[in-house]
C-alpha positions as CSV (number, residue, x, y, z in Angstrom):
1,M,134.0,103.6,123.9
2,S,134.5,105.9,120.9
3,A,131.6,107.9,119.5
4,L,132.1,106.3,116.1
5,R,131.8,102.8,117.6
6,L,128.7,103.8,119.6
7,T,127.1,105.2,116.5
8,A,127.8,102.1,114.6
9,R,126.2,99.9,117.3
10,R,123.1,102.1,117.3
11,V,122.8,101.9,113.5
12,G,123.1,98.2,113.7
13,A,120.4,97.9,116.4
14,V,118.0,100.1,114.4
15,A,118.6,98.0,111.3
16,A,118.0,94.8,113.2
17,L,114.8,96.2,114.7
18,A,113.6,97.3,111.3
19,A,114.3,93.9,109.8
20,A,112.5,92.2,112.6
21,T,109.5,94.5,112.1
22,V,109.4,93.7,108.4
23,L,109.6,90.0,109.1
24,F,106.8,90.2,111.7
25,A,104.6,92.2,109.3
26,A,105.2,89.7,106.5
27,G,104.2,86.9,108.8
28,A,101.1,88.6,110.1
29,A,100.1,89.5,106.5
30,S,100.4,85.9,105.4
31,A,98.5,84.4,108.4
32,H,95.3,83.9,106.5
33,V,93.8,81.3,104.1
34,T,95.5,81.4,100.7
35,V,95.5,79.6,97.5
36,H,98.6,78.3,95.7
37,P,99.7,78.9,93.1
38,D,98.2,82.4,93.1
39,S,97.9,82.5,89.3
40,Y,96.9,80.2,86.4
41,A,96.3,80.6,82.7
42,K,92.7,81.3,81.6
43,G,91.1,78.0,80.6
44,A,93.9,75.9,82.1
45,T,93.2,72.2,82.3
46,D,94.2,69.4,84.6
47,G,95.7,71.4,87.4
48,V,95.8,71.5,91.2
49,L,94.9,74.2,93.6
50,T,96.2,74.1,97.2
51,F,94.3,75.9,99.9
52,R,96.6,76.6,102.8
53,V,94.9,77.1,106.2
54,P,96.9,78.4,109.1
55,N,95.7,78.3,112.7
56,E,95.7,81.7,114.3
57,E,94.3,80.8,117.7
58,D,96.6,80.0,120.7
59,T,93.9,78.1,122.7
60,A,91.7,76.5,120.0
61,S,92.1,74.2,117.0
62,T,90.7,74.6,113.5
63,T,88.1,71.8,113.1
64,K,86.3,72.8,109.8
65,V,87.1,74.6,106.6
66,Q,84.5,75.6,104.1
67,V,85.7,76.7,100.6
68,F,83.1,78.3,98.4
69,L,83.7,78.1,94.6
70,P,82.2,80.7,92.3
71,T,79.4,79.4,90.1
72,D,79.2,82.5,87.8
73,H,82.6,81.4,86.5
74,P,82.6,77.8,87.5
75,V,85.6,75.5,88.1
76,L,84.9,72.2,86.2
77,G,85.8,68.7,87.1
78,V,86.6,69.3,90.8
79,L,88.3,66.3,92.6
80,V,89.4,66.4,96.3
81,H,92.7,64.7,97.4
82,P,92.2,62.5,100.5
83,Q,93.6,64.1,103.6
84,D,94.6,62.1,106.7
85,G,92.1,62.7,109.5
86,W,89.8,64.9,107.4
87,T,86.5,64.2,105.6
88,A,85.8,66.1,102.4
89,K,82.3,66.8,101.1
90,V,81.8,68.4,97.7
91,T,78.5,70.2,97.1
92,T,77.4,70.8,93.5
93,T,75.0,73.4,92.1
94,K,73.1,73.6,88.9
95,L,74.6,76.3,86.7
96,K,72.5,79.3,85.5
97,T,74.5,79.3,82.3
98,P,75.7,75.8,81.1
99,V,79.3,75.6,80.0
100,K,80.1,74.0,76.6
101,T,83.2,71.9,76.5
102,D,84.8,69.5,74.0
103,D,83.3,66.7,76.1
104,G,79.8,68.1,76.0
105,T,77.7,70.7,77.9
106,I,78.2,71.0,81.7
107,T,75.1,71.9,83.7
108,E,76.4,71.4,87.2
109,A,79.6,72.4,89.0
110,A,81.1,72.3,92.5
111,S,80.0,75.3,94.6
112,E,81.4,74.3,98.1
113,I,84.0,72.0,99.6
114,T,83.8,71.3,103.3
115,F,86.7,69.7,105.2
116,S,85.9,68.4,108.7
117,G,86.9,65.9,111.3
118,G,90.5,66.9,111.5
119,R,92.4,69.4,113.7
120,I,94.9,72.1,113.0
121,G,96.6,73.0,116.2
122,A,98.1,76.3,117.4
123,G,101.1,77.3,115.3
124,Q,100.3,74.8,112.6
125,Y,98.7,74.8,109.1
126,E,97.1,72.3,106.7
127,D,97.3,72.1,102.9
128,F,94.1,70.9,101.2
129,N,94.7,69.9,97.5
130,V,91.9,70.2,95.0
131,A,92.3,69.1,91.4
132,F,90.3,70.7,88.6
133,G,89.5,69.7,85.0
134,Q,89.2,73.2,83.6
135,L,89.3,76.8,84.7
136,P,87.1,79.5,83.2
137,D,88.5,81.6,80.4
138,D,86.1,84.6,80.7
139,T,87.3,86.3,83.9
140,G,90.5,87.7,85.3
141,Q,90.3,86.2,88.8
142,L,88.5,83.7,90.9
143,V,87.6,84.5,94.6
144,F,87.2,81.5,96.9
145,K,85.4,82.8,100.0
146,T,86.3,80.6,103.0
147,L,84.9,80.0,106.5
148,Q,87.3,78.7,109.2
149,T,85.7,77.2,112.3
150,Y,87.5,76.7,115.6
151,S,87.0,74.2,118.4
152,D,85.7,76.9,120.7
153,G,82.9,77.8,118.2
154,K,84.6,80.9,116.7
155,V,84.1,81.3,112.9
156,V,86.5,83.4,110.9
157,R,85.1,84.6,107.6
158,W,87.7,85.0,104.9
159,I,85.3,86.6,102.5
160,E,86.5,90.1,101.7
161,E,87.5,90.8,98.1
162,P,90.5,93.0,97.4
163,A,89.6,96.6,96.6
164,G,92.0,99.4,95.9
165,G,95.6,99.2,97.0
166,G,95.3,97.9,100.5
167,E,94.6,94.3,101.7
168,P,91.3,93.8,103.6
169,E,91.3,92.6,107.2
170,N,89.9,89.2,106.3
171,P,90.8,88.6,102.6
172,A,89.4,85.8,100.6
173,P,91.8,83.6,98.7
174,V,92.1,85.0,95.1
175,L,93.4,83.1,92.1
176,K,94.5,85.4,89.2
177,L,93.8,84.2,85.7
178,A,96.0,85.5,82.9
179,A,96.7,84.8,79.3
180,G,98.8,81.6,78.9
181,D,99.7,78.8,76.5
182,A,97.9,75.5,75.9
183,S,99.8,73.8,78.7
184,G,98.1,76.0,81.3
185,A,101.2,77.9,82.4
186,P,100.4,81.6,83.0
187,S,102.4,84.2,81.1
188,S,104.3,85.0,84.3
189,A,105.6,81.5,84.4
190,K,106.7,81.6,80.8
191,T,108.4,84.9,81.5
192,A,110.2,83.4,84.4
193,A,111.3,80.4,82.3
194,A,112.6,82.7,79.6
195,T,114.5,84.8,82.1
196,A,116.1,81.7,83.6
197,K,117.1,80.5,80.2
198,A,118.5,83.9,79.3
199,A,120.4,84.0,82.6
200,G,121.9,80.6,81.9
201,A,123.0,81.7,78.4
202,A,124.5,84.8,79.8
203,D,126.4,82.8,82.5
204,S,127.7,80.4,79.8
205,T,128.8,83.4,77.7
206,A,130.5,85.0,80.6
207,R,132.3,81.7,81.4
208,G,133.4,81.4,77.8
209,L,134.7,85.0,77.7
210,G,136.5,84.4,81.0
211,I,138.3,81.3,79.7
212,A,139.2,83.1,76.5
213,G,140.6,85.9,78.5
214,L,142.6,83.6,80.6
215,V,144.1,81.8,77.5
216,A,144.9,85.1,75.9
217,G,146.6,86.2,79.1
218,V,148.7,83.0,79.3
219,L,149.7,83.4,75.6
220,G,150.6,87.0,76.2
221,L,152.9,86.1,79.1
222,A,154.5,83.3,77.0
223,T,155.2,85.7,74.2
224,A,156.7,88.3,76.5
225,A,158.9,85.7,78.1
226,F,160.1,84.5,74.6
227,V,160.9,88.0,73.6
228,V,162.9,88.7,76.8
229,V,164.9,85.4,76.4
230,R,165.6,86.1,72.8
231,S,166.7,89.6,73.5
232,R,169.1,88.4,76.1
233,S,170.5,85.7,73.8
234,A,171.2,88.3,71.1
235,R,173.5,90.3,73.4
236,P,177.3,89.8,72.9
């Protein structure tokens, strides 16, 4: 086997190992309770938050999930979507500072949602959907501390808030709140839509230019052929 071929195989093996390491790291980093989408507009109304709960244990099932909602920046009008096999209990708390809305003053808000009775097996996950009436507009993020209880009694506390550049060992689900329009779409979503629209326009322009170039090329060939034929006909 030539040295060049051996070197190429080694490079390929190293690249494959690096790719596998990156994929494993990505999977490990995402194996915690998360909220989707991860961003909304400040003051957004009539939306849905999905809490994704993966099971990290090989010999136990997840039997209870407790999601704690902040009350200093409350989420108003919480409704829980029915989940097969699970029972949801919403606990409300009296707010220290009532929230004024177009429908009146709100003095209570949800502070905890407990899902129990179901099971999330090894290698599986469950999505819990929670609808809201309105998100706060006076903060940049919402932290939903979560407790995950397993059938063997183990409790994993996803309560650590992000600090600095690194991710904590047991991070809590975090929802970013950014400036947005009245529809509730965050500015990032509007930027993505504008980018997609611009890409579509660029693609249409490129196609138009390509077709124009093709037509010009055909006309050029036809003109050249006409000149050649005429030139031959003019000879004695």
